[in-house]
N, C-alpha and C positions, 0 to 999 in steps of 0.2 A: 504493499499501499505504499503513494508517495504521499506523503505530507505538503500541505501546503509552504512556499516559501513564506518566511517571517521578515519583515522588512521595517524598520523603523524611520518615524518620520520625529525632527526634533525642531518643535516651532513653540515655544517656550512662554512668549508675549507678543504683544499684549493683544486685546481682542481682536482692533481692528487688523493687525497684521495675520492673525490666526485665520481670519475671515478671508484673507487672502490665500492663506496658505490650503485652504478648502479645495482649492482649484489644485493643487497640485496633490493632496490626496487622492481625489478623482484620477487627476492623472496616471497616478502610480496605482492603481487599481486596473487600469487600461491597458497599463503597459508591463504587467507584472501577471495576468489574468489568472484570477484565483490563489492568489497571494493573502496573508494573511499580514494587514497592516497595521502598526501599534503606533498610536501617537505621544510620544512623552510632552510633557504641556506643565507650566507651571501652575500653581494651585487654586492664584488666584484668576485662571484666566481657563479652566476646563469646564466651564459651566457652557462657553461660548460653542463647544464642538458637541455638546452634550446629543446624541441620536442623529449623530451624522450618518448617514447611510456608506460611504466611504471608510469610514474606520471601524476598526474591528475589535480593538481595546484599546483603553487609554491607559498609560502612566501618565502618572502624577507625581513633581518634584517640586522639592523646595532648596534646591542645592545650591541653586543659581539667585541669587538678589537681583534685583533688576539694576542692569547696567555692570555689574560685576564680572569682568572679562576675566579674573585669574579663575573664579568659580567656572564659568564659563567653560573656560580651556580644560579644566579639569574633567571636567563631563563630559568632553569631547574626548579625551584619553580612554574616559572611563567606556562609552559606546565604542570608541573602534577599539579597545579590548575585547569585548564582549564581542563583536563582529569576529575579531580574530579566534577567539574560542570556538564559533560556531554558533552563536543564539541568535545571529544575525543575517540572513542571504544579504542585503544590503543596508545601509544606513544611511539616510539623505538630511545631513543640517542646512535649513534654509532660516535657520533664527539669525538674525542681523547683526551680529557680534561677530569680533574675531577678522580672521581675512573675509568674510561676506561684505564687509563694510564695503569691501574692493567695489562690489558688485552692483552699488548705488548710483541710480542712471537719472536722477531725478523725480522718481517715483518709488513710493516702499513696495507696492505691488511687483514692478519690475525689479525687486532689489530680490525678494524673494522668490519668482519667476526662475529668475539666473542660476539661483544656488541649487538647483534642480536641472540634473547633465542634459533632460530630452527637451525636446520640445514641447511647448502646452499645447494642446491639438484640442483638450475639451474644451467648453463655455467657460468665461472665464469669473459669472457670476458667484459670490461666496453661496455656498450651500449653507444653508440653517433650514432644521425643521422643529419647528414648536409643536407640543401639545395638546391635546382637546383642553385639559386644564389650562395650560399659561394661556390661550387664546380667552376661556371664561374668565378667568383673572382679569384680561385687560378689559374683557365687555363689564363686567362689574366693576372696574377702575372708571372705565367712562360715564356709568349709568350714575354712581356715586359722586361725581364730578359735573353732570347735569349737559358734558359735552353735546348733545344732541340740539342745547337751544343756542350755541354759537353758530356762526358762516364761517369763521376765520380762526382756525385752529392751528396755532404755532408752537411747533415742539425747539424746544431751545436748548443745544449741547452744550451746557454753559460753563463745566467745571470737567474741561477735558486732560486727557492725561497725554497728549500726543507731543504737546510742545508746540505746535500749530499756531497756538493765541494762549494770552494767559488774560482770563477776567476777572472780576474779584465780585463778590457776592452783592456788595451794595452798590457796584457800576450795576451789575444785570437787573437788580430790583430796580435803580431807578429807570433804566430803558424800558423794562417789562410794565411800571405804571404807567407810562406815556401810551406805551402801545396799547395798552388794554384800554384808552380809554375811547379808542378808535370803537365804533359803533359794531354790535356782534363779534366782538373779537376777545381771544383768551389766550393765555401763554401757558404750556405746559414745561415748567423746568426740570430736567431729566440729569440727574446728577447721584451719587450717593451721599449726597450731603443732604438733611433733612432741612426742613422747614415748615413755619405754619401757613399751610394753606389760605388764600383767600378765594372769592366768590370767580374773580377770574386770574389769578396766577397761583397756578396748580404745582404741588410738588407731587413728582413721580417716582422718588426716592424707593416708595415702598413695592415698585415692580422690579423685577429682575431685570440685567440687562439685556438679555436676548428678549425679555417682553417689548424692548422699543419696539422690534422690528413690528410687533403685532398692530402696536399703537400708531404707527404710521398710517395706518389704515382708517385712521377717527381724526387726521389730521390733515391741515391742507398750505403747510407752510415748514419749513425745516430751518431753522438759523444754527450752522454748525462750526466747528472748528476743525474739521477734517481730523478729528477723533473717531472712537470705534461709534457712538450713535451715527453720525454720517457715515460710515461705509456698514453696517447692519441695515440703513435705511436702502442700500442697495442689494442687499442679499437675497435670497427666494422666497425667503417667510414676507417680506417687503412690500409695501407700495414706493414705487419712487416719488418722491416728493418733489416739489420744487425749491432750489438751495441758495439761502443768503449766506454763503460764507466769508468768516470773519478771521484775517491768517497775519500770522507775522513774517513778511517780509524775509526776517532774520534768520529764522527758525531755524537750528542747525539740521535737521533731515526737513525739508522742506518736500511738501506732500499734496502739493493744490489738487482738487479735484478735476479744476479742468484740465492740467496736465495729464492726471490719470486717464481721465474721460478720452480725452483726444489721444494718448496714446494704442491705447484699446477699442477704440471706435465706438464711445459709447457717447451721445448726445449732450453738449452743453447747452442747448438751448434755452434750458432752466437752471441756468446757475449763472448765479452773481456772486463776485469774487469782491471786496473790501479789504486791502491793504493800509489805509489811511480811514481811522474813524474815531468817530466821538458819538455821545450820546445822542445829539441832534441827527448826526449821520444817519446811525443805524435806526433810528425813527422815522426818519424822512425816506429812507430807504424801503421799509417795510410799509409805509403809508402807499409809496407810489406803485409796489406790488401789489397790494391788495386793491388799489383802484384802478390801477392800469394792467395789472399782469406783469409774467415776470419776463415777455420776452420784449414787451414798448420799453421794462425798464432798465432792463440790460444792457441799452444800447446809450442810456446816460451814466450809468452806475457802475459798470465793469469795469473792474482794475485789473490792470495786468500787471502781473508780478516780474520785477525785474529781474534779467538775469544776472544772476552771481552763483558765485561759486566756492563761496566761503567753508563748506562744508567740505572740499575738497581738501584742503589744507589741516583741517581737522582729521580726514581720514589718513593723509599720508603720516602725519603724526602720531597716530597711532599705530600703523603699520609699520612704521618705522622703531616703535618702540619694542615689536620681537622679529624685529630683522626680517620682515615677510616684503621683498623687493618683488618676487614674483606676482603678489597680489598687489604691491602699488603700481607695475606695468598691465597687471589688467584692468585697473581701473581709469589710466590712462588711456587703456586701446576702447571699451566701452564709452567712456567719456567723447570722445574725439570722436567715434563712431556716429553717435547722437549730435553734437553741437559743431564740430569741425573744430580747428584748432584755434578756439577762442582764444582770442587774447588775455580776457580776466582769466579764462581756466590755467591758461601759462602761467598766468603771475602767480596764481594762485597754488598751483603744483609745483614752482620753484620755492616759492615761500614758505611751503610745506618742510621742504628740505632745509631752507636757509635758517630758519627759525629755529628747528628741530632742537637744537643743542640748548639751547638759550632756554626755551620752555620746560624743556625735560629735567635741567639743574632746577628750575626755579619752582616745577613741582615736587620733585622732590625733597629740596629745601622746606615746603609748605609743608609737607606731610610728616617731617620730622619736629618741625614745631607743633604739631598738635597734640 
């Protein structure tokens, strides 16, 4: 009797990244028919792949705190040893740390897809399956908060973990109070942080993260920050909402939905991105979307992120710390294949080498003084 090939997929966090990687899981099942696929994931993200039809087993780990590269390199050595011992037929590490940072191409989805050694030919859409209980919980949430009485129901991803934007709760509440003065309009604030709801500003922290996908079916607009809720809204369990994205152009790993959508053939007609915004700008943008629609508002509101390659300098530094010269060369090839030999990229690439000794010594000194 032939036993199925046991394959391990390592994608630890975060929720949005794991959603992207569901396409990799689907691809593995296509490339290795009949295999047994195990997904190694961080405990705080395991919920996002629960019930995934392409995953046979889930292994949960707390071995790698967020962004702890030393712990991650230990984990990689451990699973490599397990493969050598015959536990795994193949191990695919798509998690975007260590030398996988070289694969960054301006999108996080692209970074994860490039970490898989074969082409992604399956649909790119994140796979998420909700249970009937989860759907019923969201229905009850909608009934309790009387969502049916509103015409404009705005879901706001206001406490992102992606680093794509930073918004304080006080700022969000000020804007929400203004927006909900518009007729038949309410705002649902989605995060793990709870607060006291009002009739028109509703706390969604009681819902599980994945239940926000079902919540999109009750909403008319998403205010997002290119974090987990944004990418949940693009999953197979969600309704694709018009988006107003609030983005930081200086984010470490920029991951603008417009760039990602264009890269993967998804329409951006209902995506508006702001990179320079304040309370008034957000309010006026939402007002325009409600009154005129997204397509019309996009022409006057949408702001293109300026091209910058600040991430490259940081990637080069991180890779130099572990003498990963092949990975640096790979990052150069990937970036120039997309952007050409852009002067800003070449500048940041060279600065990564030139500033490395000074930054390395400075970081060592800081750690000693702690």
